C-alpha positions as CSV (number, residue, x, y, z in Angstrom):
1,M,-22.2,-11.2,-3.0
2,T,-20.8,-9.3,0.0
3,T,-21.5,-5.7,0.9
4,A,-19.1,-3.2,2.3
5,S,-20.6,-3.7,5.8
6,E,-20.1,-7.5,5.6
7,R,-16.4,-7.3,4.6
8,A,-13.6,-7.4,7.2
9,P,-12.4,-3.9,8.1
10,E,-9.4,-2.8,5.9
11,K,-6.2,-2.0,7.8
12,L,-4.8,1.3,6.7
13,L,-1.0,1.8,7.0
14,T,0.8,5.1,7.4
15,V,3.8,6.0,5.3
16,P,6.3,5.2,8.2
17,Q,4.7,1.8,8.6
18,V,5.2,1.1,4.9
19,M,8.7,2.4,5.1
20,A,9.5,-0.1,7.9
21,R,7.8,-3.1,6.1
22,L,9.6,-2.4,2.8
23,Q,12.8,-1.2,4.5
24,L,12.8,1.8,2.2
25,G,13.2,5.5,2.9
26,R,10.4,8.1,2.8
27,Y,11.4,9.4,-0.7
28,A,11.2,5.9,-2.1
29,V,7.8,5.2,-0.7
30,Y,6.4,8.5,-1.9
31,D,7.9,7.8,-5.3
32,L,5.9,4.5,-5.4
33,L,2.8,6.4,-4.4
34,R,3.4,9.1,-7.0
35,T,4.0,6.6,-9.8
36,R,0.9,4.7,-8.7
37,Q,2.9,1.5,-8.2
38,L,1.4,1.5,-4.7
39,A,-2.2,2.5,-4.2
40,S,-3.2,4.9,-1.4
41,I,-6.0,7.1,-0.2
42,T,-5.9,10.6,1.2
43,L,-7.9,11.4,4.4
44,G,-7.6,15.1,4.9
45,R,-3.9,15.7,4.7
46,A,-3.0,12.2,5.8
47,R,-1.9,9.5,3.2
48,R,-2.9,6.0,4.0
49,I,-2.1,2.7,2.2
50,P,-4.5,-0.1,2.4
51,S,-2.7,-3.3,3.6
52,H,-4.0,-5.2,0.6
53,S,-2.4,-2.7,-1.7
54,L,1.0,-3.3,0.0
55,T,0.5,-7.1,-0.3
56,D,-0.5,-6.8,-4.0
57,F,2.6,-4.6,-4.7
58,I,4.9,-7.1,-3.1
59,C,3.3,-10.0,-5.0
60,A,3.6,-8.2,-8.3
61,R,7.3,-7.4,-7.7
62,L,7.9,-11.1,-6.8
63,E,6.3,-12.1,-10.0
64,Q,8.4,-9.6,-12.0
65,E,11.6,-10.9,-10.4
66,A,10.6,-14.5,-11.1
67,A,9.9,-13.8,-14.8
């Protein structure tokens, strides 16, 4: 079993980075965060999206489209 210190560091993305990757506007990205379709963490006043959350979101949407 791996511990937190043994895992690779998680890349945290900003909202503008997610906007660019998904080619969506700010409102659309915040709507995904608000509806918990896309997981995020808050550090102070900054919102960060773990890169694995973005990957999971994209995979889930691809599966929905294929069904």
